C-alpha positions as CSV (number, residue, x, y, z in Angstrom):
1,M,-13.4,-21.6,32.8
2,S,-17.1,-22.3,32.5
3,D,-19.6,-19.5,32.8
4,E,-22.5,-21.8,33.4
5,I,-22.8,-21.2,37.1
6,D,-23.3,-17.4,36.5
7,T,-26.8,-18.2,35.2
8,F,-27.9,-18.8,38.8
9,A,-25.3,-17.0,40.9
10,S,-24.3,-13.7,39.4
11,P,-27.3,-11.7,40.6
12,I,-26.6,-12.5,44.3
13,I,-22.8,-12.7,44.4
14,P,-20.8,-9.5,45.1
15,T,-19.0,-8.5,41.9
16,T,-15.7,-9.3,43.6
17,M,-14.5,-10.5,47.0
18,N,-11.2,-10.5,48.8
19,I,-10.5,-14.1,49.7
20,L,-8.3,-15.7,52.5
21,L,-7.2,-19.3,52.0
22,L,-5.7,-21.2,55.0
23,G,-3.0,-23.7,54.5
24,S,0.4,-24.2,52.9
25,G,0.4,-27.4,50.9
26,G,-0.2,-28.7,47.4
27,R,-3.9,-28.7,48.1
28,E,-3.9,-25.0,48.9
29,H,-1.7,-24.2,45.8
30,A,-4.3,-26.0,43.7
31,L,-7.2,-24.2,45.4
32,A,-5.5,-20.9,45.0
33,W,-4.8,-21.6,41.3
34,K,-8.5,-22.4,40.8
35,M,-10.0,-19.5,42.8
36,A,-7.7,-16.9,41.1
37,Q,-9.3,-17.8,37.8
38,S,-12.7,-16.6,39.1
39,H,-13.9,-13.1,38.1
40,H,-15.4,-13.0,41.6
41,C,-12.0,-13.1,43.1
42,N,-10.6,-9.6,43.7
43,E,-7.5,-10.1,46.0
44,L,-6.4,-13.5,47.1
45,F,-4.4,-14.0,50.4
46,I,-3.0,-17.3,51.6
47,A,-1.9,-18.0,55.2
48,P,0.8,-19.1,55.5
49,G,1.1,-20.3,51.9
50,N,4.2,-21.4,50.1
51,P,6.5,-20.1,47.3
52,G,4.0,-21.4,44.7
53,T,1.0,-19.6,46.1
54,A,3.1,-16.4,46.4
55,G,3.0,-16.4,42.6
56,I,-0.9,-16.3,42.6
57,G,-1.8,-14.2,45.6
58,T,-0.3,-12.6,48.8
59,N,1.1,-14.9,51.4
60,L,0.5,-13.9,55.1
61,D,2.8,-15.3,57.8
62,I,-0.1,-16.5,60.0
63,S,-0.6,-20.1,61.4
64,V,-3.8,-21.9,60.4
65,T,-4.6,-22.2,64.1
66,D,-3.9,-18.6,65.1
67,F,-7.5,-17.6,65.1
68,D,-6.8,-14.1,66.5
69,G,-4.2,-13.5,63.8
70,I,-6.7,-14.7,61.2
71,K,-9.3,-12.4,62.5
72,A,-6.9,-9.4,62.3
73,A,-6.0,-10.3,58.8
74,C,-9.7,-10.6,57.8
75,I,-10.5,-7.1,59.1
76,K,-7.3,-5.5,57.7
77,H,-7.8,-7.0,54.2
78,Q,-11.6,-6.7,54.2
79,I,-12.0,-10.5,53.6
80,G,-15.4,-11.7,52.3
81,L,-14.6,-15.4,52.0
82,V,-12.4,-17.7,54.1
83,V,-11.5,-21.1,52.6
84,V,-10.1,-23.6,55.1
85,G,-7.6,-26.1,53.6
86,P,-6.4,-28.4,56.3
87,E,-8.5,-30.3,59.0
88,E,-6.9,-29.0,62.2
89,P,-8.4,-25.5,62.3
90,L,-11.8,-27.1,61.5
91,V,-11.7,-29.6,64.3
92,K,-10.5,-26.8,66.6
93,G,-13.6,-24.7,65.7
94,I,-12.6,-22.0,63.3
95,Y,-16.1,-21.9,61.8
96,D,-17.6,-21.5,65.3
97,F,-15.0,-18.8,66.0
98,F,-16.3,-16.7,63.1
99,E,-19.9,-17.4,63.9
100,A,-19.5,-16.2,67.5
101,D,-17.8,-12.9,66.5
102,P,-19.9,-10.0,65.3
103,A,-17.0,-8.6,63.4
104,L,-16.6,-11.8,61.4
105,R,-20.1,-13.3,61.2
106,E,-20.8,-11.9,57.7
107,I,-17.7,-13.6,56.2
108,I,-18.4,-16.8,54.3
109,V,-16.4,-19.7,55.8
110,V,-15.9,-22.8,53.7
111,G,-15.7,-25.5,56.4
112,P,-17.9,-27.3,58.9
113,S,-18.5,-26.5,62.6
114,A,-16.3,-28.2,65.2
115,K,-19.1,-30.7,66.0
116,A,-19.6,-31.6,62.4
117,A,-15.9,-31.8,61.8
118,Q,-15.9,-34.8,64.2
119,L,-16.8,-36.8,61.1
120,E,-13.0,-36.6,60.5
121,G,-11.8,-35.7,63.9
122,S,-13.1,-38.9,65.6
123,K,-13.3,-42.3,63.9
124,A,-15.7,-43.5,66.5
125,F,-18.0,-40.5,65.9
126,S,-18.1,-41.1,62.2
127,K,-18.7,-44.9,62.5
128,K,-21.7,-44.2,64.9
129,F,-23.0,-41.6,62.4
130,M,-22.8,-44.1,59.6
131,Q,-24.6,-46.7,61.7
132,R,-27.4,-44.3,62.6
133,H,-28.0,-43.5,58.9
134,Q,-27.5,-47.0,57.5
135,I,-24.5,-45.9,55.4
136,P,-22.5,-49.0,54.2
137,T,-19.2,-49.3,56.1
138,A,-17.0,-52.0,57.7
139,A,-18.1,-53.6,60.9
140,Y,-16.2,-52.2,63.9
141,A,-15.7,-52.0,67.6
142,E,-13.9,-49.3,69.8
143,F,-11.8,-49.6,72.8
144,T,-10.0,-47.5,75.4
145,L,-7.7,-48.3,78.4
146,D,-10.8,-48.9,80.4
147,N,-11.7,-52.0,78.4
148,I,-8.3,-52.9,76.9
149,E,-8.5,-56.6,77.9
150,E,-11.9,-56.9,76.0
151,G,-10.0,-55.4,73.1
152,K,-7.3,-58.0,73.2
153,T,-9.9,-60.8,73.3
154,Y,-11.7,-59.2,70.4
155,I,-8.5,-59.0,68.4
156,A,-7.7,-62.7,69.1
157,A,-11.0,-63.8,67.8
158,H,-11.0,-61.4,64.7
159,T,-10.4,-62.7,61.2
160,L,-7.3,-61.5,59.4
161,P,-6.2,-58.9,58.3
162,I,-7.3,-56.5,61.1
163,V,-7.6,-52.8,60.7
164,L,-6.6,-50.6,63.7
165,K,-7.3,-46.9,63.7
166,A,-6.4,-44.2,66.2
167,D,-9.6,-42.4,66.9
168,G,-8.4,-38.8,66.5
169,L,-6.3,-36.9,64.0
170,A,-2.9,-38.5,63.5
171,A,-1.6,-36.7,60.4
172,G,-2.6,-39.6,58.2
173,K,-0.5,-42.1,60.1
174,G,-3.0,-43.5,62.5
175,V,-4.1,-46.5,60.5
176,V,-2.5,-50.0,60.6
177,I,-3.5,-53.1,58.6
178,A,-2.2,-56.0,60.7
179,T,-1.7,-59.3,58.9
180,T,-1.2,-61.4,62.1
181,H,-2.9,-61.4,65.5
182,Q,0.5,-60.7,67.1
183,E,1.1,-57.6,65.0
184,A,-2.5,-56.4,65.8
185,L,-2.0,-56.9,69.6
186,E,1.4,-55.1,69.5
187,T,-0.1,-52.2,67.5
188,F,-3.1,-52.1,69.9
189,D,-0.7,-51.8,72.9
190,E,1.5,-49.2,71.1
191,M,-1.5,-47.0,70.4
192,L,-3.4,-47.3,73.7
193,V,-0.7,-48.0,76.3
194,N,2.3,-46.3,74.8
195,K,0.3,-43.3,73.5
196,Q,1.8,-43.6,70.0
197,F,-0.3,-40.8,68.7
198,G,-0.9,-39.0,72.0
199,E,-4.5,-38.1,72.7
200,A,-5.5,-39.2,69.2
201,S,-4.9,-42.9,70.2
202,S,-6.6,-42.8,73.6
203,R,-9.4,-44.5,71.8
204,V,-8.8,-47.2,69.1
205,V,-11.3,-48.3,66.5
206,I,-10.9,-51.9,65.2
207,E,-12.5,-52.6,61.8
208,Q,-13.3,-55.4,59.5
209,F,-10.8,-55.4,56.5
210,L,-12.5,-54.6,53.2
211,S,-10.9,-56.1,50.1
212,G,-11.3,-53.8,47.1
213,I,-10.0,-50.6,45.4
214,E,-9.8,-47.4,47.4
215,V,-11.3,-44.3,45.7
216,S,-12.5,-40.8,46.7
217,V,-15.5,-38.7,45.9
218,F,-15.8,-35.0,46.7
219,A,-18.9,-32.9,47.4
220,L,-19.6,-29.4,48.4
221,T,-22.6,-28.9,50.7
222,N,-24.4,-26.4,52.9
223,G,-25.7,-29.2,55.1
224,M,-28.9,-29.6,53.1
225,D,-28.1,-29.5,49.4
226,Y,-24.9,-30.7,47.7
227,Q,-23.0,-30.9,44.5
228,I,-20.5,-33.6,43.6
229,I,-17.4,-31.8,42.2
230,G,-15.2,-34.7,41.3
231,H,-13.7,-38.1,42.1
232,A,-10.2,-39.6,42.1
233,K,-7.9,-42.5,42.9
234,D,-4.9,-41.9,45.2
235,Y,-1.8,-44.0,45.6
236,K,-0.6,-44.1,49.2
237,R,2.3,-46.5,49.2
238,V,5.8,-45.1,48.7
239,G,7.0,-47.8,46.4
240,E,6.0,-48.8,42.9
241,G,3.5,-51.7,42.6
242,D,1.9,-50.3,45.8
243,T,4.7,-51.5,48.1
244,G,6.4,-50.0,51.1
245,L,5.2,-47.7,53.8
246,N,2.0,-45.6,53.6
247,T,2.4,-41.9,52.8
248,G,0.2,-38.9,52.5
249,G,-0.2,-39.8,48.8
250,M,2.3,-40.3,46.0
251,G,0.0,-39.5,43.1
252,C,-3.5,-39.4,41.8
253,V,-5.6,-39.9,38.7
254,S,-9.1,-38.6,37.6
255,P,-11.6,-39.6,36.3
256,V,-11.4,-43.2,37.5
257,P,-12.5,-45.5,34.7
258,F,-14.6,-47.9,36.8
259,M,-16.4,-45.1,38.5
260,D,-19.0,-45.1,35.8
261,D,-22.7,-43.9,36.0
262,T,-23.8,-47.1,37.6
263,F,-21.2,-47.0,40.4
264,M,-21.6,-43.3,41.0
265,Q,-25.4,-43.7,41.2
266,K,-24.8,-46.3,44.0
267,V,-22.4,-43.9,45.7
268,E,-24.9,-41.0,45.5
269,E,-28.0,-43.0,46.6
270,R,-26.4,-45.1,49.4
271,I,-23.7,-42.8,50.7
272,V,-23.8,-39.1,49.7
273,K,-27.6,-38.5,50.1
274,P,-27.9,-40.3,53.4
275,T,-24.8,-38.4,54.7
276,I,-26.2,-35.0,53.8
277,N,-29.6,-35.9,55.1
278,G,-28.0,-37.2,58.3
279,L,-26.2,-33.8,58.8
280,A,-29.5,-32.0,58.4
281,Q,-31.4,-34.4,60.7
282,E,-28.8,-34.1,63.5
283,E,-28.6,-30.3,63.0
284,L,-24.8,-30.4,62.3
285,C,-23.8,-27.1,60.8
286,Y,-21.8,-28.0,57.7
287,H,-20.8,-25.5,55.0
288,G,-17.9,-27.0,53.0
289,F,-16.3,-29.9,51.4
290,V,-17.1,-33.5,52.2
291,F,-14.4,-36.1,51.3
292,F,-15.9,-39.6,51.0
293,G,-13.1,-42.1,51.3
294,L,-14.6,-45.2,49.7
295,M,-13.7,-48.9,49.0
296,N,-15.1,-50.4,45.8
297,V,-15.8,-54.0,46.9
298,E,-16.7,-55.9,43.7
299,G,-18.7,-52.9,42.4
300,E,-20.3,-52.0,45.8
301,P,-19.2,-48.8,47.6
302,F,-18.4,-48.8,51.3
303,V,-17.2,-45.8,53.3
304,I,-13.8,-46.1,54.8
305,E,-13.6,-42.6,56.2
306,Y,-14.9,-39.1,56.0
307,N,-12.7,-36.0,55.7
308,C,-14.1,-32.5,56.2
309,R,-11.9,-30.9,53.6
310,M,-10.4,-31.6,50.2
311,G,-7.7,-34.3,50.0
312,D,-4.1,-34.0,48.9
313,P,-3.0,-34.9,46.3
314,E,-6.6,-35.4,45.1
315,T,-7.2,-31.7,44.9
316,E,-4.4,-31.5,42.4
317,V,-6.5,-33.5,39.8
318,V,-10.0,-32.5,40.9
319,M,-9.5,-28.8,40.6
320,P,-7.9,-28.9,37.1
321,R,-10.8,-30.9,35.8
322,L,-13.5,-28.8,37.4
323,Q,-14.6,-26.1,34.9
324,T,-17.3,-24.5,37.1
325,D,-16.3,-21.2,38.9
326,L,-15.3,-22.4,42.4
327,V,-15.8,-19.0,44.1
328,A,-19.3,-18.8,42.7
329,L,-20.0,-22.3,44.0
330,F,-18.9,-21.2,47.5
331,A,-21.2,-18.2,47.3
332,A,-24.1,-20.5,46.2
333,M,-23.3,-22.8,49.1
334,D,-23.8,-19.8,51.4
335,N,-26.9,-18.2,49.8
336,G,-28.9,-21.4,49.3
337,T,-28.7,-21.7,45.5
338,L,-26.2,-24.6,45.5
339,I,-28.9,-27.0,44.3
340,D,-29.2,-24.9,41.1
341,A,-25.5,-25.0,40.1
342,N,-24.4,-26.5,36.9
343,I,-21.2,-28.6,37.4
344,S,-19.1,-29.1,34.3
345,Y,-15.8,-30.9,33.8
346,D,-12.9,-30.9,31.4
347,T,-13.3,-34.1,29.4
348,R,-9.6,-34.9,29.5
349,S,-8.0,-37.1,32.1
350,C,-5.6,-35.7,34.8
351,A,-2.7,-37.3,36.6
352,T,-0.6,-35.9,39.3
353,I,2.7,-37.3,40.5
354,M,4.3,-36.3,43.8
355,A,8.0,-35.6,44.1
356,V,9.1,-36.5,47.7
357,S,12.3,-36.0,49.7
358,G,14.7,-38.9,50.0
359,G,13.9,-41.1,53.0
360,Y,10.2,-40.0,53.1
361,P,7.9,-41.1,54.8
362,G,10.7,-41.7,57.3
363,S,13.4,-39.2,58.2
364,Y,14.6,-36.8,55.4
365,Q,16.7,-33.8,54.9
366,K,15.4,-30.3,54.1
367,N,16.7,-27.2,52.3
368,K,17.7,-28.9,49.1
369,V,17.7,-26.5,46.1
370,I,15.0,-27.3,43.5
371,T,15.8,-26.6,39.9
372,G,13.6,-26.8,36.7
373,L,10.4,-25.3,38.2
374,D,10.2,-22.5,35.6
375,T,10.8,-24.8,32.7
376,V,7.9,-27.1,33.7
377,N,5.6,-24.2,34.7
378,D,5.8,-22.9,31.1
379,T,4.9,-26.2,29.5
380,P,1.4,-26.6,28.0
381,N,-1.1,-29.0,29.6
382,T,1.1,-29.2,32.7
383,L,0.7,-27.6,36.2
384,V,3.2,-27.6,39.1
385,F,1.7,-27.4,42.6
386,Q,4.2,-26.8,45.4
387,A,3.7,-28.4,48.8
388,G,6.8,-28.8,51.1
389,T,8.8,-25.9,49.7
390,A,10.3,-22.7,51.1
391,L,12.3,-19.7,49.8
392,G,16.0,-20.1,50.3
393,Q,18.6,-17.3,49.8
394,N,18.1,-17.2,46.0
395,D,16.2,-20.4,45.3
396,V,13.1,-22.5,46.1
397,V,14.2,-25.2,48.5
398,T,12.6,-28.3,50.0
399,S,11.0,-28.0,53.4
400,G,8.9,-31.1,53.8
401,G,8.5,-34.8,52.9
402,R,6.1,-34.3,50.0
403,V,7.7,-31.5,48.1
404,L,5.7,-30.8,44.9
405,A,3.2,-32.3,42.5
406,V,3.3,-32.2,38.7
407,T,-0.2,-32.5,37.2
408,A,-0.8,-33.1,33.5
409,Y,-3.7,-33.5,31.2
410,G,-4.1,-36.2,28.6
411,E,-6.7,-37.8,26.4
412,N,-6.6,-40.8,28.7
413,I,-5.0,-41.6,32.0
414,C,-2.0,-43.3,30.4
415,E,-1.2,-40.2,28.3
416,A,-1.6,-37.9,31.3
417,V,0.7,-40.1,33.4
418,V,3.4,-40.2,30.7
419,T,3.2,-36.4,30.3
420,A,3.4,-35.8,34.0
421,T,6.4,-38.2,34.4
422,Q,8.2,-36.6,31.5
423,R,7.7,-33.1,33.0
424,L,8.7,-34.2,36.5
425,Q,12.0,-35.5,35.2
426,K,12.9,-32.0,34.3
427,I,12.8,-31.0,37.9
428,E,15.6,-31.9,40.3
429,F,16.6,-31.7,43.9
430,E,19.0,-33.9,45.9
431,G,17.4,-37.1,47.0
432,M,14.2,-36.6,44.9
433,N,12.0,-39.7,44.6
434,F,8.7,-40.3,42.8
435,R,6.7,-43.2,41.6
436,R,6.8,-44.0,37.9
437,D,3.7,-46.3,38.0
438,I,0.9,-44.0,39.0
439,G,-2.3,-45.2,37.2
440,Y,-0.6,-48.5,36.4
441,E,-3.9,-50.5,36.4
442,F,-5.4,-48.2,33.8
443,E,-2.6,-48.4,31.2
444,N,-5.1,-49.0,28.4
445,K,-7.8,-46.7,29.6
């Protein structure tokens, strides 16, 4: 862990703080692992957490959207910092809930206001935001039941492929890339008429298809200043060679070889700075992570989407590479010294490979006993982050589609992937599946 940040932060950060982390996935396990390393972290609580986070802090049986329960926990445990992992409580206004309550107002909340969280909560909101601030993104149009016939005409005249997105939160499943006009029209009807994603698809955004390589950049901001804390490449398809259905993410690598100084300078000047300036100009209260989902189109970055939190499984490679004290960064975000932070990284590469339940992303069985966790946890240069797990009678069992991620360091991406794959093969549960080709396009880098 780097002590660089203490040169600007220690005089104005409490010696230690009790911290509450909201969420239960691999992202939260990685955040908990990182924050627990900080000498500013006194007691760490995770709500609701998982068996992996229970080995780092204290799990609390509270839903991430139970704001009253979260308030009670904050008062009981004298919480000084709340870190919001998933998007749902942010879109539902947890930041505003804390700001409006005199008993909670002094607690630092890492997450944007409900209005600012619409950058993720509404595709139409984010596209209009990008247009207003000249941020490069795909051309688009939006439609509701009120102008559905216009939408069908628009689709019929659109070049292929066509990207259709449910406007609201759809658990990562609200995007379809249609390769024929018939498929696009059927998807359009399914979303709007048949309410495929409920209220989330009451509005549909239709976008130009961008051909390129999808990557992610992560920043921490107070709505005026920012620091980039990492970047990564995620692998969404369930099958090797990027085939099969989309998932929440089957693996990730960082740093990405083509995201060199030239590319990152374009990202910062054309996307990150205009976004943060736009937040300030529109007086959108934003204290937290910004996830920039990008498409690299022949060396030129375009924004595909914003998320208002860290990604998963990207967090599982970004946090192991970040050497700066994360808790001190959160305090700097809050007290106005973020611009002075020194961000440092582990020079090694990181790869994470996700083990998923058989049948995922379709139907799958739960409560399968997981073996081999302790063996891998004790292996050098390797980390295991639990996601869809639960405690059985005497064992850790599966409880979700994406069960756990094994992250490994290496001198290059290939070495990191090989190590993560070898370690993952020591873990077993019935029906376990994982991709063996994460980072395949960087084999010699």
